[in-house]
C-alpha positions in Angstrom: 22.4 -30.0 14.9 18.7 -29.3 14.6 16.8 -28.0 17.6 14.0 -29.8 19.3 11.6 -27.2 17.8 12.9 -27.9 14.3 12.6 -31.6 14.7 9.1 -31.3 16.0 8.2 -29.0 13.1 9.6 -31.4 10.5 7.9 -34.4 12.0 4.5 -32.8 12.0 4.9 -30.7 8.8 3.8 -33.2 6.2 0.9 -34.3 8.4 -0.3 -30.7 8.9 0.0 -29.8 5.2 -2.4 -32.7 4.4 -5.0 -31.4 6.8 -5.2 -27.7 5.8 -6.6 -25.8 2.8 -4.1 -24.8 0.1 -1.0 -26.5 1.5 1.0 -24.8 -1.3 0.9 -21.7 0.9 3.4 -23.3 3.3 5.3 -25.9 1.3 8.1 -23.6 0.0 10.5 -25.0 -2.6 9.2 -22.8 -5.4 11.2 -22.2 -8.5 13.2 -19.0 -8.2 13.5 -19.0 -4.4 16.9 -18.1 -2.9 18.7 -20.7 -0.9 22.0 -20.1 0.9 24.4 -21.9 3.2 23.4 -20.8 6.7 27.0 -21.2 7.9 28.2 -18.7 5.2 25.9 -15.8 5.9 26.3 -13.2 8.7 22.7 -12.0 8.9 19.3 -13.7 8.3 16.3 -11.6 7.4 12.7 -12.8 7.4 10.6 -10.7 5.1 7.0 -10.8 6.4 3.8 -10.0 4.5 0.9 -9.7 7.0 -1.7 -11.3 4.8 -2.2 -14.5 2.9 0.4 -16.1 0.6 -1.7 -15.4 -2.4 -1.8 -11.7 -1.8 1.8 -11.3 -0.6 3.3 -13.2 -3.5 1.7 -10.6 -5.8 3.3 -7.7 -4.1 6.0 -6.0 -6.3 7.7 -4.3 -3.3 8.3 -7.6 -1.6 9.8 -9.0 -4.8 12.2 -6.0 -5.1 13.3 -6.0 -1.4 13.7 -9.8 -1.4 16.1 -9.6 -4.3 17.9 -6.4 -3.0 18.8 -8.2 0.2 19.7 -11.5 -1.3 22.1 -10.1 -3.8 24.3 -9.4 -0.7 26.4 -12.6 -0.4 26.4 -12.6 3.4 22.7 -11.8 3.9 19.9 -14.3 3.4 16.4 -13.0 3.1 13.5 -15.5 3.3 9.7 -15.1 3.1 6.9 -15.6 5.6 3.2 -14.9 5.3 0.2 -14.9 7.6 -1.0 -18.5 7.9 -4.7 -19.0 7.2 -7.0 -19.6 10.1 -7.0 -23.4 9.8 -3.2 -23.5 9.9 -3.0 -21.1 12.8 -5.3 -23.4 14.8 -3.0 -26.4 14.0 0.1 -24.5 14.9 -1.3 -23.4 18.3 -2.7 -26.9 19.0 0.8 -28.5 18.4 2.8 -25.5 19.8 4.6 -25.0 16.5 6.3 -21.7 15.7 5.9 -19.7 12.5 8.7 -20.7 10.1 10.2 -19.2 6.9 9.4 -20.8 3.6 13.0 -21.2 2.3 14.7 -22.9 5.2 11.7 -24.0 7.3 13.5 -22.4 10.3 11.5 -20.7 13.1 11.2 -16.9 12.6 12.3 -16.3 16.2 15.8 -17.5 15.3 16.4 -14.9 12.7 18.4 -11.7 13.1 15.7 -9.5 11.5 11.9 -9.7 11.0 10.7 -7.1 8.5 7.0 -6.3 7.9 5.7 -4.4 4.9 2.7 -2.4 6.2 0.4 -2.0 3.2 -3.0 -1.5 4.9 -4.0 -0.5 8.4 -6.5 -3.4 8.7 -3.6 -5.8 8.6 -2.1 -4.6 11.9 -3.8 -7.4 13.8 -2.1 -9.9 11.4 1.3 -8.3 12.3 0.7 -9.0 16.0 -0.6 -12.5 15.2 2.6 -13.3 13.3 4.7 -12.1 16.2 2.7 -14.3 18.6 3.0 -17.3 16.3 6.7 -16.7 16.1 7.0 -16.7 19.9 8.4 -13.2 19.8 7.3 -10.7 22.5 4.8 -8.3 21.1 6.3 -5.2 22.6 9.7 -4.1 21.6 10.6 -3.2 25.2 10.1 -6.9 26.2 12.5 -8.4 23.6 15.9 -9.7 24.6 19.3 -9.7 22.9 18.5 -13.0 21.1 15.1 -11.8 19.7 15.0 -10.6 16.1 15.1 -6.8 15.3 11.5 -6.1 14.2 11.3 -3.6 11.3 8.3 -1.9 9.7 8.1 -0.2 6.3 5.7 0.5 3.5 3.0 3.1 3.1 1.5 2.8 6.6 4.9 3.5 8.1 4.2 7.2 7.2 2.1 7.2 10.4 3.8 4.4 12.4 2.5 5.5 15.8 -0.4 3.1 16.3 2.0 0.2 16.1 5.2 1.9 17.2 5.4 0.0 20.5 5.6 -3.3 18.6 8.5 -2.3 16.3 12.2 -1.8 17.1 12.6 0.5 14.1 10.9 1.7 10.9 12.4 2.4 7.6 10.7 5.5 6.2 10.5 5.7 2.4 11.9 3.4 -0.3 13.9 0.5 1.0 16.1 -0.9 -1.8 19.2 1.0 -0.5 18.1 1.5 3.2 17.4 -2.1 4.2 20.8 -3.4 3.1 22.4 -0.5 5.0 20.6 -1.4 8.2 21.7 -5.0 7.9 25.3 -4.1 7.0 25.5 -1.9 10.2 24.3 -5.0 12.2 27.0 -7.2 10.6 29.6 -4.5 11.2 28.8 -4.2 14.9 28.7 -7.9 15.3 32.1 -8.3 13.6 33.6 -5.6 15.8 32.3 -7.2 18.9 30.3 -4.2 20.0 26.8 -5.2 19.3 24.0 -4.8 21.8 20.4 -4.3 20.8 20.2 -0.8 22.3 23.5 0.3 20.8 22.5 -1.0 17.4 19.2 0.8 17.4 20.8 4.1 18.6 23.5 4.0 15.9 21.0 3.1 13.2 18.8 6.0 14.1 21.8 8.4 14.3 23.7 7.4 11.2 21.2 5.9 8.6 18.9 8.4 6.9 15.2 7.2 7.0 15.5 5.1 10.2 12.9 5.9 12.9 13.4 4.2 16.3 10.2 4.9 18.3 11.8 4.0 21.7 14.3 6.9 21.3 11.5 9.5 21.4 9.4 10.6 24.3 5.8 11.5 23.4 3.8 13.9 25.6 0.1 14.8 25.4 -2.0 17.8 26.2 -4.9 17.7 28.6 -7.3 17.5 25.7 -5.6 14.3 24.5 -3.9 15.8 21.5 -0.1 15.3 21.0 2.0 17.9 22.8 5.5 17.1 21.5 8.0 14.5 20.3 11.3 14.8 22.1 14.4 12.9 21.1 16.1 11.3 24.0 19.6 11.9 22.6 21.1 14.9 20.9 22.4 12.9 17.9 18.9 11.6 17.0 17.1 13.6 14.3 14.1 15.7 15.5 12.2 14.5 12.4 12.9 11.5 10.2 13.1 12.3 6.5 12.0 9.6 4.0 14.5 8.0 1.7 14.0 7.9 -2.0 15.8 6.2 -4.9 16.8 9.1 -7.1 17.5 7.3 -10.4 15.2 4.4 -11.1 17.2 3.3 -14.1 20.0 2.5 -11.8 17.9 1.1 -9.0 17.8 -2.7 -8.3 15.0 -4.5 -10.0 14.7 -8.3 -9.9 15.3 -10.2 -13.2 13.6 -13.3 -11.8 10.8 -13.9 -9.4 9.7 -16.8 -7.1 7.1 -18.8 -9.0 4.3 -19.9 -6.7 2.8 -23.4 -6.8 -0.7 -22.1 -6.3 -2.7 -19.4 -8.0 -2.1 -15.9 -6.6 -4.1 -12.7 -6.9 -1.9 -11.5 -9.7 -0.2 -14.3 -11.7 1.6 -12.0 -14.1 4.8 -10.1 -14.8 4.8 -6.7 -13.1 7.2 -4.1 -14.3 7.6 -0.8 -12.5 7.4 2.2 -14.8 7.8 5.0 -12.4 7.1 6.3 -8.9 5.1 9.3 -7.8 2.1 11.1 -9.3 1.8 14.5 -10.9 -1.8 15.0 -10.2 -2.2 16.0 -6.5 -5.7 14.7 -5.6 -6.3 16.1 -2.2 -7.6 12.9 -0.6 -4.8 10.7 -1.9 -1.9 9.7 0.4 0.1 7.8 -2.3 0.0 10.9 -4.6 1.8 12.9 -1.9 4.2 10.5 -0.1 5.6 9.0 -3.2 6.7 12.3 -4.6 8.9 13.4 -6.4 7.8 11.8 -9.7 10.6 9.7 -11.2 10.4 7.6 -14.4 12.4 4.8 -15.9 13.4 5.1 -19.6 11.6 2.8 -22.0 14.7 0.8 -22.9 15.3 -0.1 -19.3 11.6 -1.1 -18.8 11.7 -3.2 -21.9 14.9 -5.0 -20.8 13.5 -5.8 -17.4 10.2 -7.0 -18.9 12.1 -9.3 -21.4 14.2 -10.8 -18.6 11.1 -11.6 -16.5 9.3 -13.1 -19.4 12.3 -15.3 -20.3 12.4 -16.7 -16.7 8.6 -17.0 -16.0 6.6 -17.6 -19.1 3.7 -15.6 -17.8 1.1 -14.7 -20.4 0.2 -11.3 -18.9 2.3 -8.3 -18.2 1.3 -5.3 -16.1 3.0 -1.9 -16.0 3.0 -0.6 -12.5 2.5 3.1 -11.8 0.1 5.3 -9.9 -1.0 6.8 -13.2 0.4 4.9 -16.2 -1.1 7.4 -18.7 1.0 10.1 -17.2 4.2 8.3 -18.1 5.8 10.8 -20.5 6.8 8.2 -23.1 3.8 5.8 -22.9 3.4 5.5 -26.6 7.1 4.7 -27.2 7.1 2.2 -24.4 3.9 0.3 -25.5 5.2 0.2 -29.1 8.5 -1.2 -27.8 6.8 -3.9 -25.7 4.3 -4.8 -28.3 7.0 -5.5 -30.8 7.7 -8.7 -29.0 4.8 -9.4 -26.6 2.4 -9.9 -29.4 4.6 -12.6 -31.0 4.8 -14.4 -27.7 1.0 -14.1 -27.0 1.7 -11.9 -23.9 -1.3 -9.7 -22.9 -0.2 -6.2 -21.9 -2.1 -4.6 -19.0 -2.2 -0.8 -18.3 -3.9 -0.2 -14.9 -4.7 3.2 -13.5 -5.6 4.8 -16.8 -7.2 8.3 -16.6 -10.3 9.1 -18.7 -8.8 12.3 -19.9 -5.9 10.5 -21.6 -7.8 7.4 -22.8 -7.5 7.0 -26.6 -8.7 4.7 -29.3 -5.1 4.2 -30.4 -4.2 3.0 -26.9 -7.2 0.8 -26.6 -6.4 -0.9 -30.0 -2.8 -1.5 -28.9 -3.4 -3.0 -25.5 -5.4 -6.2 -25.6 -6.2 -6.3 -21.9 -8.2 -3.1 -22.4 -10.0 -4.5 -25.4 -11.0 -7.6 -23.5 -12.1 -6.3 -20.1 -14.5 -3.9 -18.5 -13.3 -0.4 -18.9 -12.7 1.3 -15.5 -12.3 5.0 -14.6 -12.3 6.9 -11.2 -14.1 10.2 -11.3 -14.2 10.1 -7.5 -17.0 12.6 -7.3 -20.3 13.0 -9.2 -20.4 16.8 -9.6 -17.9 19.1 -11.2 -17.9 21.3 -8.2 -16.8 18.5 -5.9 -14.2 17.2 -8.4 -12.7 20.7 -8.2 -12.7 20.5 -4.4 -10.7 17.3 -4.5 -8.5 18.6 -7.3 -9.4 15.7 -9.6 -8.9 17.9 -12.7 -11.3 15.7 -14.7 -14.3 17.0 -16.6 -17.5 15.2 -17.6 -16.7 15.7 -21.3 -13.4 13.8 -20.7 -15.3 10.9 -19.2 -17.9 10.9 -22.0 -15.3 11.0 -24.7 -13.5 8.0 -23.1 -16.6 5.8 -22.7 -17.7 6.6 -26.3 -14.3 5.4 -27.5 -15.0 2.2 -25.6 -18.6 1.9 -26.9 -17.4 2.3 -30.5 -14.9 -0.5 -30.0 -17.7 -2.8 -29.0 -17.5 -2.6 -25.2 -20.7 -2.3 -23.2 -19.5 -2.5 -19.6 -18.1 0.4 -17.6 -17.0 0.6 -14.0 -16.8 3.9 -12.2 -15.2 4.5 -8.8 -16.3 7.3 -6.4 -15.9 8.4 -2.9 -18.5 9.8 -0.5 -17.9 12.1 2.4 -15.5 14.6 0.8 -15.2 18.0 2.6 -18.1 20.4 1.6 -20.1 17.5 0.1 -23.9 17.9 -0.1 -26.7 15.5 -1.0 -26.8 17.2 -4.4 -23.3 16.1 -5.0 -24.1 12.6 -4.0 -27.1 12.5 -6.3 -24.8 13.3 -9.2 -23.0 10.0 -8.7 -25.9 7.8 -10.1 -26.9 10.7 -12.4 -23.5 10.6 -14.0 -23.9 6.8 -14.4 -27.3 7.3 -16.0 -25.8 9.7 -18.5 -23.1 7.1 -19.4 -25.9 4.6 -20.1 -27.6 7.2 -22.3 -24.4 7.9 -24.1 -24.3 4.3 -25.1 -27.6 4.5 -26.8 -26.9 7.9 -28.4 -23.7 6.7 -30.0 -24.4 5.7 -33.6 -21.1 3.8 -33.9 -21.6 1.6 -30.8 -21.2 -2.1 -31.2 -24.3 -3.8 -32.6 -26.1 -6.9 -31.5 -24.5 -7.2 -28.1 -26.0 -7.2 -24.6 -27.3 -3.9 -23.2 -24.9 -1.6 -21.4 -24.0 -2.2 -17.7 -22.5 0.7 -15.7 -21.2 -0.3 -12.2 -20.6 2.4 -9.6 -18.5 1.6 -6.6 -18.6 4.1 -3.8 -16.2 4.1 -0.8 -16.4 6.4 2.3 -13.8 9.1 2.6 -10.9 8.2 5.0 -8.7 11.1 6.2 -5.1 10.0 5.6 -1.8 11.5 6.9 0.2 13.8 4.6 -2.8 14.9 2.5 -4.5 18.2 2.3 -7.5 16.5 3.9 -5.6 15.0 6.9 -7.3 17.5 9.2 -10.8 16.7 8.1 -13.5 14.8 10.0 -14.7 11.5 8.6 -18.5 11.2 8.6 -20.1 9.5 11.5 -21.0 5.9 11.0 -24.7 6.8 10.9 -24.0 9.5 8.3 -22.0 7.1 6.1 -24.9 4.7 6.2 -27.4 7.4 5.4 -25.4 8.6 2.4 -25.0 5.0 1.1 -28.7 4.5 1.3 -29.4 7.8 -0.4 -27.1 7.1 -3.3 -28.9 3.7 -3.7 -32.3 5.5 -3.8 -31.1 7.7 -6.6 -30.3 4.8 -8.8 -33.3 4.5 -11.1 -32.0 2.5 -14.0 -31.5 -1.3 -13.9 -28.5 -0.9 -16.2 -26.7 0.8 -13.3 -25.3 -1.5 -10.6 -24.5 0.0 -7.2 -21.8 -1.3 -4.9 -20.4 0.4 -1.7 -17.7 -0.4 0.8 -18.4 -1.4 4.3 -18.8 1.7 6.4 -17.8 0.0 9.7 -14.5 -1.1 8.3 -13.8 2.3 6.9 -14.4 3.9 10.3 -11.9 1.5 12.0 -9.4 2.2 9.2 -9.7 5.9 9.9 -9.0 5.4 13.6 -5.9 3.4 12.8 -4.8 5.8 10.0 -4.8 8.9 12.3 -4.0 7.1 15.5 -1.1 7.5 18.0 0.8 5.2 20.3 -2.2 4.9 22.7 -3.9 2.6 20.2 -1.3 -0.1 20.9 -3.1 -1.3 24.0 -6.3 -1.8 21.9 -4.4 -3.7 19.2 -2.6 -5.9 21.7 -5.9 -6.7 23.4 -7.5 -7.5 20.1 -4.6 -9.9 19.3 -5.0 -11.6 22.6 -8.7 -12.1 21.9 -8.1 -13.6 18.4 -8.5 -10.7 16.0 -7.1 -11.7 12.6 -7.6 -11.0 8.9 -9.6 -7.8 9.6 -9.1 -6.8 6.0 -11.4 -9.7 5.1 -15.1 -9.2 5.6 -15.7 -12.7 6.9 -13.3 -12.0 9.9 -14.0 -8.4 10.6 -16.2 -7.7 13.6 -17.1 -4.1 14.3 -18.7 -4.8 17.7 -15.6 -6.6 18.9 -13.4 -3.6 17.8 -15.7 -1.2 19.7 -15.5 -3.4 22.8 -11.7 -3.4 22.7 -11.6 0.3 22.3 -13.9 0.8 25.2 -11.9 -1.5 27.5 -8.7 0.3 26.7 -10.0 3.8 27.0 -10.0 4.7 23.3 -12.7 7.0 21.9 -12.8 6.2 18.1 -14.5 9.5 17.4 -11.4 11.4 18.8 -9.4 10.0 15.9 -11.9 9.5 13.1 -14.8 12.0 13.5 -13.3 15.3 14.7 -11.8 18.1 12.6 -8.2 18.5 13.8 -6.7 21.9 14.5 -4.5 23.3 11.8 -1.8 24.1 14.4 -2.2 20.8 16.2 0.8 18.5 16.6 -0.1 15.5 14.5 1.0 11.9 15.4 2.9 11.7 12.2 4.7 15.0 12.5 7.8 13.0 13.6 8.0 12.0 9.9 9.1 14.2 7.0 7.7 12.8 3.7 9.1 15.7 1.6 5.8 17.5 1.1 5.6 20.4 3.4 2.8 21.1 5.8 2.5 24.6 4.5 1.7 23.2 1.0 -0.9 20.9 2.4 -2.6 23.8 4.2 -2.6 25.8 1.0 -4.2 23.0 -0.8 -6.8 22.6 1.9 -7.7 26.3 1.7 -8.1 26.0 -2.1 -10.3 23.0 -1.6 -12.8 25.1 0.3 -12.8 27.6 -2.5 -13.3 24.8 -5.1 -10.1 26.0 -6.7 -7.9 23.6 -8.6 -4.1 23.3 -8.8 -2.5 22.3 -12.1 -0.5 19.1 -12.3 3.2 19.1 -11.8 4.0 19.2 -15.5 1.9 22.3 -16.1 3.6 24.2 -13.3 5.4 23.6 -10.0 3.1 24.2 -7.0 5.9 24.3 -4.5 5.0 21.2 -2.6 8.6 20.8 -1.4 9.3 17.3 -2.7 11.8 18.5 -5.3 14.3 19.1 -2.5 14.8 15.3 -2.4 16.2 15.6 -5.9 16.8 13.0 -8.6 17.7 13.3 -12.3 14.1 12.6 -13.3 12.3 14.4 -10.6 8.9 16.1 -11.0 8.2 19.4 -12.6 10.5 18.9 -15.7 9.3 22.1 -17.3 10.1 24.3 -14.2 13.1 22.8 -12.4 
């Protein structure tokens, strides 16, 4: 029998879809979705992406976990995304709850609601989705019939700012962990011993990678810094170690995907090549928390790519990796893929290429490189500062790469930089546009450049530095808002060639992101107040309002500078010390010290730097020459 809420939702559904933009976001029924008999499953899981449908449907992690859960016969995983503003207004006006796409059932009736936390500025969307689902925001206020709310993804490596809103977090890779969590729930239900509290305790005590915030007491020093995390029970781990999948060849990977009705951010086949990064850039969180490096073999990647092509017919394929050119068998893999993608007119895309491994041969093989703007990320203008951040990239590498592109007829180059690195000076900043000017000059000095085309265009995009957990720079202060703005203006003044286009990221957004990235549980009051006052889609410039954020911080007793703009003590207890990402704090401190000496560390294949991640193991772990 359908509930009153379900009947109301059905009656209004078709009318609402006609009155909102992009109704395909909410219609469901896509080819490739998973439908199951509700009476035959023992646990229902709503997988939530706290952003728009178009962004969430392009997320590879969501596709993997959706399939990993649904291959369990007695578990049904469905999808839910943040409704756009117009739909949210309609839902509130008609008192309609947020519903899953597959069944159309209200999210509040599910056993689990799992959020992937990809970006700190989506935290307000998480709270909005809970409110729209009629689920209490705070975990402590939920009853036995409310869903277990789970968080995961990269932002879960510092879960503390949103910890009071989640029942548990899965730390690390979830293909194996999430089914284990749901299986424990089913087991306890079948045995008649399930209560919310008992389930959370047993999950934390028995499943590696599970962090239950309510089972830890957090105390603070008089200066506001964290004093200690204390487990409330002896069988709860003092720190929660992340989970990894050791052998990616044997890991679950979907052989089909849900095909959206509307255009998404990335309408393409995405095939994962590997996880982790050998490079060790000192500002980069992903390069640290995704260690150790693991690779799939070319044959497995090719098989997975063929299966997805057969079921989707997409005309573009992207190889997913933090640094695709560091894949040890990239030439073998591209040859294997091109042996059939060319015949089927499938364009092969290789994102995240490094300038020092960019070749004419690779460019000629990969059509997406030939037909698009060439993009590299020097991250700093001067060689001194590139050494500080351990980029291990030299100007001659960049010039060789752009000249390869110019000789192939390309005339557009995009370069990504950061401002605000530790030890940065105005001389370093001036080198950003100076380097772009030298790229323009290289175009005209190249005798083999394409003839008869438009003049060169070099676009520089500069983003303020944000100190992130589990990086050598996690202790560093972010520039003040005034200093970020001054530096942005200074770089712009140094651009003297109309062939150089200058873009920069919004400084105000970057400051709030830094507060949330290094925050602790005391930020929850501010996030909740923001939700009550209508904060949403803060990752979108048209919705972000810095003054409103500052007002919320002031009214909840939060000093943003305490989190973003102070240098943290090396012996200070960090909000994320409750998590063990595999990389040791001792290693991060060594790397920070080397940064202040402008001393570089070789990549993992040149020699093991002793980061600690190898203890997590795996047949294809990092440092193959030294393990």
